VOGU-3710 file (C-alpha; in Angstrom, 3 decimals, decimal comma):
1> xxxxxxxxxx> -1,132/-0,229/26,336  -1,061/2,229/29,022  2,225/3,176/30,273  4,254/1,685/27,486  6,401/4,340/25,044  5,755/3,432/21,826  7,729/6,345/20,113  9,976/9,061/21,294  10,252/12,440/19,790  13,070/13,931/21,524
11> xxxxxxxxxx> 14,090/17,308/20,599  16,996/18,136/18,321  19,121/21,053/17,033  16,329/21,843/14,069  13,592/20,665/16,182  13,612/22,384/19,436  10,501/20,961/20,659  7,869/18,460/20,480  4,516/19,344/22,014  0,207/18,625/21,872
21> xxxxxxxxxx> -0,926/16,059/19,613  -4,197/13,979/18,302  -4,978/10,770/16,984  -7,520/9,571/14,501  -8,856/6,366/12,908  -8,351/7,022/9,260  -10,884/5,096/6,925  -8,611/2,189/6,060  -7,960/1,370/9,475  -4,752/3,016/10,263
31> xxxxxxxxxx> -4,008/5,776/12,888  -2,463/8,958/12,321  -0,828/10,857/15,036  -0,386/14,967/14,488  1,551/17,001/16,778  3,062/20,315/16,848  6,995/20,377/15,736  8,875/23,572/16,746  11,317/24,519/14,373  14,661/26,615/14,607
41> xxxxxxxxxx> 14,530/29,703/16,399  12,835/28,973/19,588  10,778/26,663/21,798  8,154/28,947/23,601  4,389/28,698/22,866  4,863/31,480/20,055  7,617/30,272/17,962  7,519/28,922/14,734  6,052/25,554/14,457  4,512/23,086/12,338
51> xxxxxxxxxx> 2,320/20,305/12,194  3,693/16,701/11,544  2,040/13,262/11,658  3,174/9,715/11,956  1,015/6,670/10,618  0,300/3,265/12,429  -0,839/0,461/10,579  -0,404/-2,057/13,236  -3,274/-0,582/15,965  -0,770/1,849/17,464
61> xxxxxxxxxx> 1,930/-0,582/18,008  4,373/1,092/16,211  4,281/4,524/14,401  6,398/5,305/10,888  8,587/8,272/10,336  7,328/11,775/11,141  6,180/13,732/7,836  4,959/17,368/7,360  1,390/17,825/7,372  1,029/21,632/7,406
71> xxxxxxxxxx> 4,331/23,821/7,612  3,970/27,345/8,683  5,300/29,254/5,738  2,657/27,483/3,693  0,148/29,206/4,944  1,949/32,593/6,291  1,717/31,563/9,889  4,442/31,615/12,706  2,484/29,038/14,501  0,036/26,240/13,316
//
């Protein structure tokens, strides 16, 4: 539904910024949302960031808790 906030991802002391994301429908019909989650140490575009995901199993009406998809330290990169 356009204009309805489904899930708010506010910054916190260990998550300085949440940014760009994308949705994909999985083979089982669930929706995966993956977004950039900035870690300690900054929130500018070049700061350390990981990719986090959330799953919806109700066609996007709600999303579960965020989980790491790809962490910047796992691939020797500052920002993924």
